[in-house]
C-alpha positions as CSV (number, residue, x, y, z in Angstrom):
1,M,30.8,5.7,-23.8
2,L,27.2,4.6,-23.2
3,V,26.8,2.7,-26.5
4,L,30.2,1.1,-26.0
5,H,29.3,0.0,-22.5
6,L,26.1,-1.6,-23.8
7,M,27.9,-3.4,-26.6
8,Q,30.4,-4.7,-24.1
9,C,27.5,-5.9,-21.9
10,C,25.5,-7.6,-24.6
11,Y,24.1,-7.0,-28.1
12,N,20.3,-7.1,-28.0
13,P,17.6,-5.0,-29.8
14,C,16.0,-4.2,-26.4
15,A,19.0,-2.0,-25.6
16,L,18.9,0.2,-28.6
17,Q,16.7,2.9,-27.2
18,L,18.7,3.4,-24.0
19,N,21.1,5.9,-25.5
20,R,18.4,8.5,-25.2
21,L,18.3,8.4,-21.4
22,R,20.3,10.7,-19.2
23,S,22.9,9.1,-16.8
24,L,22.2,5.7,-18.1
25,D,25.8,4.7,-18.1
26,Y,25.8,5.1,-14.3
27,A,22.5,3.2,-14.0
28,I,23.8,0.2,-16.1
29,K,27.0,0.1,-14.1
30,M,25.0,0.0,-10.8
31,T,22.9,-2.8,-12.3
32,T,25.8,-4.9,-13.7
33,A,27.5,-4.6,-10.3
34,T,24.7,-6.8,-9.0
35,L,23.9,-8.9,-12.0
36,P,26.5,-10.7,-14.2
37,C,26.9,-9.0,-17.5
38,T,25.8,-11.8,-19.8
39,R,23.5,-12.1,-22.9
40,K,21.0,-13.9,-20.7
41,N,20.8,-11.0,-18.3
42,C,20.7,-8.3,-20.9
43,C,17.0,-7.4,-20.8
44,V,17.0,-7.6,-17.0
45,I,19.9,-5.2,-16.9
46,V,18.2,-2.9,-19.4
47,A,14.9,-3.0,-17.5
48,T,16.5,-2.2,-14.2
49,A,18.4,0.7,-15.7
50,Y,15.1,2.1,-16.9
51,L,13.7,1.8,-13.4
52,L,16.7,3.6,-12.0
53,L,15.9,6.6,-14.2
54,L,12.2,7.1,-13.7
55,S,11.7,10.9,-13.9
56,A,13.2,14.1,-12.8
57,G,12.9,14.5,-9.0
58,N,12.4,10.8,-8.5
59,V,15.2,8.6,-7.1
60,L,15.2,4.8,-7.3
61,A,17.9,3.0,-5.3
62,W,18.8,-0.5,-6.4
63,Q,19.4,-2.7,-3.4
64,T,19.5,-6.3,-4.5
65,S,18.1,-8.3,-7.5
66,A,15.2,-9.4,-5.2
67,N,14.5,-6.2,-3.3
68,M,14.0,-2.9,-5.2
69,R,13.0,0.3,-3.6
70,Y,11.4,3.3,-5.3
71,T,11.9,6.6,-3.4
72,L,9.9,9.6,-4.5
73,T,11.4,12.9,-3.3
74,S,9.1,15.5,-4.9
75,P,6.4,16.7,-4.4
76,I,6.4,14.5,-1.3
77,E,8.8,12.0,0.2
78,L,7.6,8.4,0.0
79,S,9.1,4.9,-0.6
80,M,7.6,2.0,-2.5
81,A,8.5,-1.7,-2.5
82,W,8.4,-3.9,-5.6
83,V,6.0,-6.8,-5.2
84,P,6.9,-9.5,-7.8
85,G,4.0,-11.0,-9.8
86,G,2.6,-14.4,-9.1
87,E,-0.4,-16.5,-8.3
88,F,-2.2,-16.8,-4.9
89,Q,-5.4,-18.1,-3.3
90,M,-7.5,-15.1,-2.4
91,G,-10.1,-15.3,0.4
92,D,-10.9,-17.3,3.5
93,L,-8.4,-20.2,3.2
94,A,-9.1,-21.5,6.7
95,G,-12.9,-21.6,6.3
96,T,-13.4,-19.7,9.5
97,G,-14.0,-16.2,8.1
98,Q,-17.1,-14.4,6.8
99,S,-19.3,-15.2,3.8
100,D,-18.0,-12.2,1.8
101,E,-14.5,-13.8,1.9
102,R,-15.7,-16.7,-0.2
103,P,-15.5,-18.6,-2.5
104,V,-11.7,-18.7,-2.4
105,R,-10.4,-17.9,-5.9
106,K,-7.1,-18.2,-7.7
107,V,-5.7,-14.9,-8.8
108,A,-2.7,-14.2,-11.0
109,L,-1.1,-10.7,-10.8
110,P,1.8,-9.0,-12.6
111,G,4.3,-7.2,-10.4
112,F,3.6,-3.8,-9.0
113,W,5.0,-1.1,-6.8
114,I,3.3,-0.4,-3.4
115,M,4.0,2.1,-0.6
116,H,6.0,0.7,2.3
117,T,3.6,2.5,4.6
118,E,0.3,4.2,4.7
119,V,0.1,7.8,3.5
120,T,1.2,9.9,6.5
121,L,-0.4,13.0,7.9
122,D,2.6,15.0,6.5
123,M,2.1,13.7,3.0
124,F,-1.6,14.4,3.1
125,R,-1.1,17.9,4.5
126,R,1.2,18.7,1.5
127,F,-1.6,17.7,-0.9
128,V,-4.3,19.7,0.9
129,E,-2.1,22.8,1.1
130,T,-0.8,22.6,-2.5
131,T,-4.3,22.1,-4.0
132,E,-6.3,24.0,-1.5
133,Y,-8.5,20.9,-1.3
134,E,-11.5,21.4,0.9
135,M,-12.8,18.7,3.3
136,T,-16.0,19.4,5.1
137,G,-18.6,17.3,6.9
138,G,-16.7,16.0,9.9
139,C,-15.6,12.5,10.6
140,A,-17.0,9.4,12.4
141,F,-15.6,8.0,15.6
142,F,-16.3,5.0,17.8
143,D,-17.6,5.5,21.4
144,G,-19.5,2.3,21.9
145,S,-21.2,3.0,18.6
146,W,-20.2,4.9,15.5
147,Q,-21.1,8.6,15.7
148,Q,-20.5,11.6,13.4
149,D,-18.7,14.6,14.7
150,Q,-18.5,17.8,12.7
151,A,-15.6,19.1,14.9
152,I,-13.1,16.4,14.0
153,D,-11.3,15.9,10.7
154,W,-8.0,14.7,9.2
155,Q,-6.1,17.5,11.1
156,N,-7.8,16.7,14.4
157,P,-9.1,13.2,14.5
158,G,-9.8,13.4,18.2
159,F,-6.5,12.0,19.4
160,P,-2.8,13.2,19.2
161,Q,-0.9,12.6,16.0
162,S,2.5,13.5,14.7
163,R,3.5,14.1,11.1
164,E,4.6,10.4,10.8
165,H,1.2,9.0,11.8
166,P,-1.2,7.7,9.1
167,A,-3.7,10.2,7.7
168,T,-7.2,9.3,8.9
169,C,-10.7,10.8,8.4
170,V,-10.0,10.3,4.7
171,S,-12.7,9.1,2.3
172,W,-12.3,6.9,-0.8
173,E,-13.0,10.0,-2.8
174,D,-10.3,12.0,-0.9
175,A,-7.8,9.2,-1.4
176,N,-8.4,9.2,-5.2
177,R,-8.0,13.0,-5.3
178,F,-4.6,12.5,-3.6
179,A,-3.6,9.8,-6.1
180,Q,-4.7,12.0,-9.1
181,W,-2.7,15.0,-7.7
182,L,0.4,12.9,-7.2
183,S,0.1,11.4,-10.7
184,R,-0.2,14.9,-12.3
185,E,2.8,16.2,-10.3
186,T,5.1,13.3,-11.2
187,G,3.9,12.2,-14.6
188,Q,3.4,8.6,-13.3
189,T,0.2,6.7,-12.6
190,F,-0.6,6.3,-8.9
191,T,-3.8,4.7,-7.8
192,L,-5.3,2.9,-4.9
193,P,-4.4,-0.8,-5.0
194,T,-7.0,-3.2,-6.2
195,E,-8.4,-5.6,-3.6
196,A,-6.4,-8.4,-5.1
197,Q,-3.2,-6.4,-5.1
198,W,-3.8,-5.4,-1.5
199,E,-4.4,-9.0,-0.3
200,Y,-1.5,-10.4,-2.3
201,A,0.9,-7.8,-0.9
202,A,-0.5,-8.2,2.7
203,R,-0.1,-12.0,2.7
204,G,3.6,-11.8,1.8
205,Q,3.4,-15.2,0.0
206,T,1.7,-16.9,3.0
207,R,-1.5,-18.8,3.4
208,S,-2.0,-18.1,7.1
209,A,-4.4,-15.8,9.0
210,Y,-1.8,-13.1,9.3
211,S,1.4,-12.5,7.3
212,F,3.5,-13.9,10.1
213,G,1.4,-17.0,10.8
214,D,-1.8,-18.0,12.7
215,N,-0.7,-17.1,16.3
216,A,-2.6,-13.9,17.3
217,D,-0.4,-13.5,20.3
218,R,2.4,-12.3,18.0
219,L,0.2,-9.4,16.6
220,C,2.0,-6.8,18.8
221,D,5.2,-7.4,16.9
222,Y,3.6,-6.7,13.6
223,A,0.5,-4.6,14.1
224,N,-1.3,-1.9,16.1
225,G,-4.5,-3.5,17.0
226,A,-6.8,-4.2,20.0
227,D,-4.3,-5.3,22.7
228,Q,-3.8,-4.7,26.4
229,S,-3.3,-1.0,25.9
230,A,-6.6,-0.8,24.1
231,L,-8.5,-1.9,27.3
232,A,-8.2,1.7,28.5
233,D,-10.7,2.8,25.8
234,Y,-12.4,-0.5,25.1
235,P,-12.7,-2.4,28.4
236,D,-15.2,-5.0,27.0
237,F,-13.1,-5.9,24.0
238,D,-11.7,-9.4,23.6
239,V,-8.1,-8.2,23.1
240,V,-4.8,-10.1,22.7
241,E,-2.5,-10.6,25.7
242,C,0.4,-8.6,24.3
243,D,0.8,-4.8,24.4
244,D,1.7,-2.8,21.2
245,K,2.1,0.4,23.3
246,H,-0.4,2.5,21.2
247,T,-4.1,3.0,22.0
248,R,-4.8,4.9,18.8
249,T,-2.7,5.3,15.7
250,A,1.0,4.7,15.8
251,P,3.7,6.3,13.7
252,V,4.0,4.3,10.4
253,A,6.6,1.6,10.3
254,S,6.6,1.2,14.1
255,Y,6.2,-2.6,13.8
256,R,7.9,-5.3,11.9
257,S,7.3,-5.6,8.2
258,N,6.0,-8.6,6.2
259,A,8.0,-10.6,3.7
260,F,7.6,-7.9,1.0
261,G,9.0,-5.3,3.4
262,L,5.6,-3.6,3.9
263,H,4.6,-2.1,7.2
264,D,1.1,-1.8,8.8
265,M,-0.7,-3.9,6.2
266,T,-2.3,-5.3,9.4
267,G,-3.7,-2.8,11.9
268,N,-3.0,0.9,12.5
269,V,-5.7,2.1,10.1
270,W,-8.0,0.4,7.6
271,E,-6.9,1.0,4.0
272,W,-9.2,1.9,1.1
273,V,-8.8,-0.1,-2.1
274,R,-10.2,0.5,-5.6
275,D,-12.9,-2.2,-5.8
276,C,-16.6,-2.0,-5.3
277,Y,-17.9,-4.1,-2.4
278,T,-19.8,-7.3,-3.2
279,R,-21.4,-9.8,-0.8
280,S,-19.2,-12.6,-2.0
281,Y,-16.4,-13.2,-4.5
282,A,-18.9,-15.1,-6.6
283,E,-20.5,-11.7,-7.3
284,S,-17.2,-9.9,-7.9
285,P,-15.8,-9.4,-11.4
286,A,-12.4,-10.9,-12.2
287,P,-9.6,-8.9,-10.7
288,S,-8.6,-6.1,-13.1
289,D,-6.8,-2.8,-13.1
290,T,-9.9,-1.2,-14.7
291,L,-11.7,1.1,-12.2
292,Q,-15.1,-0.2,-11.6
293,P,-17.9,2.3,-12.2
294,D,-19.9,4.0,-9.6
295,C,-21.1,1.7,-6.8
296,E,-22.8,2.2,-3.5
297,R,-19.8,1.0,-1.3
298,R,-16.1,0.6,-1.7
299,V,-13.8,-1.9,0.1
300,Y,-11.2,-1.2,2.8
301,R,-8.9,-3.8,4.2
302,G,-6.4,-4.6,7.0
303,G,-8.1,-3.6,10.3
304,A,-7.2,-0.8,12.6
305,Y,-5.9,0.2,16.0
306,G,-9.2,-0.8,17.7
307,D,-9.8,-4.1,16.0
308,V,-9.7,-7.5,17.6
309,P,-7.7,-10.3,16.0
310,F,-10.5,-11.7,13.9
311,F,-10.8,-8.4,12.1
312,L,-7.0,-8.1,11.6
313,R,-6.9,-11.3,9.3
314,V,-5.5,-10.6,5.8
315,A,-8.7,-12.1,4.2
316,L,-11.1,-9.9,6.2
317,R,-13.1,-7.4,4.1
318,N,-14.9,-4.2,5.2
319,R,-16.7,-1.6,3.3
320,G,-17.8,2.0,3.4
321,Y,-19.5,4.7,1.3
322,P,-17.2,6.5,-1.1
323,D,-17.7,9.8,0.8
324,E,-17.5,8.3,4.2
325,R,-14.7,9.4,6.6
326,R,-13.8,7.5,9.8
327,D,-11.0,8.1,12.3
328,D,-9.6,4.6,11.7
329,V,-9.5,4.6,7.9
330,G,-6.6,5.8,5.7
331,F,-4.9,4.5,2.6
332,R,-1.7,3.7,0.7
333,L,-1.0,3.8,-3.1
334,V,0.4,1.6,-5.8
335,L,2.4,2.7,-8.9
336,N,0.7,0.7,-11.6
337,K,2.3,2.3,-14.6
338,W,5.5,4.3,-15.0
339,T,7.1,6.2,-17.8
340,W,10.8,6.9,-18.5
341,E,12.6,10.2,-18.9
342,Q,13.7,10.4,-22.5
């Protein structure tokens, strides 16, 4: 039945391996319900069918030809959006940013999967409990200046959180341990995004200061940042006029998404990326999937709940030591490589 369906759809060498995959007939029927069954579309149909059958315990729901969603159900529940490949200008396009955002450079990227949201407290708890991962040393918090407190950690960052809030007090090293665990459990390759992947995804194919434009007064629709509610904790901050209803972290996906369907790329918590920090892009290597060797500091991006509009721009870069934990820094993952159940 499967081979017959493929022959009816199109004859193409790229389809010949598909008869080794379980449930592929169903996958192809789902795909051809969206795409016309023509010779021209054959490889697209085949590739999509592969994506629909990633690995046992994983479910990929096909929505439309322009919007694919990957939903992992085990060992944790998370969803990822497909970001199509393309070229973009990376850095301070307006010329009003910081020196480490320059010079602007042209970057070409292949497509990749990225989490719709930041890793939640519930996801991170599953990792810690499953692996018995130990995290000691406390966490830094801001009270007019940054201070280290041995009594706070990812479970108790100093403010209330529910299971759907982003995990905080997580270092770059912790985030990588989480990615390695998830990769082992699923047989896929999860990593932190590169800095180029992160900015490309955050921009959502825009050239503006924020993914929704240049008007900071709209931030409360899209982000949890320093707004009117933040004045309770930061009375001297230059906040925006709107109110996003959260002084500290908010549950993930509480605000509108960008054009790629991604939530909280701006605000809520900063997000670790893979790259080493450099003082300018002139000192940075060309964007690559290769993990850069040991370096003094790593980059995090996106701004957090206590940051003013300047620090919520998509081009803004920040940095920290790989073992550093702060109550406003978390992460999300990308799926850079995937394998098929055969």
